[in-house]
MARVOFI-834534 format. One line per field, with one value per residue (C-alpha): x, y, z; residue number from 1; residue in one letter. Coordinates in steps of 0.2 Angstrom, whole numbers, always signed. Layout:
<drenses>
x	[X,...]
y	[Y,...]
z	[Z,...]
nr	[NUM,...]
rest	[A,...]
</drenses>
This chain:
<drenses>
x	[+38,+29,+34,+22,+22,+12,+7,+2,-12,-20,-37,-36,-48,-44,-50,-66,-70,-66,-57,-41,-28,-11,+3,+13,+26,+28,+37,+42,+42,+53,+48,+33,+24,+7,+0,-5,+13,+19,+6,+11,+30,+27,+17,+31,+44,+34,+32,+51,+55,+44,+50,+32,+24,+11,+9,-9,-2,+4,-8,-27,-26,-15,-15,-6,-1,+8,+24,+37,+51]
y	[+47,+33,+23,+19,+8,+15,+4,+11,+0,-1,-9,-21,-33,-51,-62,-67,-48,-48,-33,-36,-24,-24,-17,-4,+0,+1,+16,+15,+31,+28,+44,+55,+66,+61,+48,+63,+69,+51,+49,+65,+61,+44,+51,+63,+49,+37,+50,+53,+35,+31,+47,+54,+70,+64,+47,+45,+42,+24,+20,+22,+21,+20,+9,+15,+4,+8,-3,-5,+4]
z	[+50,+41,+25,+11,-4,-19,-33,-50,-59,-76,-79,-93,-101,-104,-119,-110,-106,-88,-81,-71,-63,-70,-60,-70,-56,-37,-28,-10,+0,+15,+25,+24,+36,+28,+16,+5,+4,+0,-14,-22,-21,-28,-43,-47,-45,-56,-70,-70,-70,-84,-93,-95,-91,-79,-70,-77,-94,-89,-75,-71,-52,-37,-22,-6,+9,+24,+26,+40,+36]
nr	[1,2,3,4,5,6,7,8,9,10,11,12,13,14,15,16,17,18,19,20,21,22,23,24,25,26,27,28,29,30,31,32,33,34,35,36,37,38,39,40,41,42,43,44,45,46,47,48,49,50,51,52,53,54,55,56,57,58,59,60,61,62,63,64,65,66,67,68,69]
rest	[M,T,S,Y,R,I,S,F,L,N,E,L,T,N,D,T,G,H,I,F,H,C,C,Q,G,V,I,D,I,R,R,A,K,T,K,E,R,A,L,E,A,A,K,R,R,F,A,R,K,E,K,I,G,H,W,S,H,H,A,A,S,V,E,L,E,E,I,Q,G]
</drenses>
């Protein structure tokens, strides 16, 4: 099985009008059969951690990377 790190990001605008990504949180999934399963597990875990109904209430996008684990 593979390990993944999923970062939850928001797009914000700075004072000059440029968009940048702000990390709202990171969830590591230590063992997953597929990256899709890791992503779904991380979304659920992030929502529980933030005490919200859905991960997208605190993040606009996600980034997934494979890690050594």
